N, C-alpha and C positions, 0 to 999 in steps of 0.2 A: 526461503523459509518453507518448511513443510509442517504439516499437522498430522497428528495421529488419528484424525477423524473425530466424529462426534455426531450429535443429533441436535438439530435446531427446529423448534416447533414452528408452525405456520405463523407468519407475521412476527417472528421472534428475531433476535439478534444475538451475536456472540462476539467475544473479544479474544484476540490471540496476542500473547506476548511474543515479541520478535526482537532480534538484534540486527542492526544495520552494519554491514561490513563494507568498507570503502576500499577500493583499489588504489593504493598509493600512487601508482604511475599515472592514473587518470587524474588524480587530484593535483599532482605537481604542475601539470600544464595549465590548470585553471586556478592556481593558488591566489592570484591577484583578485579574481572575481569572488572567490570564497572569502577572502579577507574583507572585501567591500561589503559583502552580504552580512558578515558577522558584525561589522561596524554599524550597519543599518539596523541590525537587530532581528533580521529574518533571513531564512534560507529557503529556497525553492527546490523541491525534489520532484523529479518525474519518475513515476513508478509504473510497473506493469505487473498485474496479478493474473495468474492462471488458476482457475477454480474448476475442479471436477468432482462429481459426486453423483448421488442418486436422488431422484424425487419420488417419494413414496406417495402413490395415488391409489387409494383403495387397496387392492391386492397386487398392484403393479409397482415395479421399481424402475422408473425411467432414467436412463443415464443422461447426465448433464455435463457440459463442458463449455467454459466461457473464458474470455480474456478481457480484462478491464484495464484501461490506462487512466492514471490520475496525475494531476498536478497538485502537490501539497505544499503549502507555505507554512513553515514552522517558526514561531517566535522563539528566538534563542535566549531571551531573558527569562521567560517563565516556562519554556519547553512545552508550549501548547500549539495546537493546530489552529491557525488563524483563518485559513481558507483552504478549501479543496474543491476541485472540479474533476469529476470522473465521467467517463463515457465508455461504452462497450466498443471493442474492436471487431471488425467484421473480417 
């Protein structure tokens, strides 16, 4: 997923609409586990996000680049995130 950019104020937050595309070959090998997770009502996703941008500080624009890994558990019944654990990658 990519974004056209934007501006987020200090201590602010922003939301992005995104679409998840799954590779059918990868899913076929784990279809049993996927069906078990669906029956339990939750699916765990492991994600990696790379973020780059600029930090505006007075008259300076400092370049930033980071990579974050998250484990996200989604409730399949009401399509909400029930748990997430994120940490920066070094």
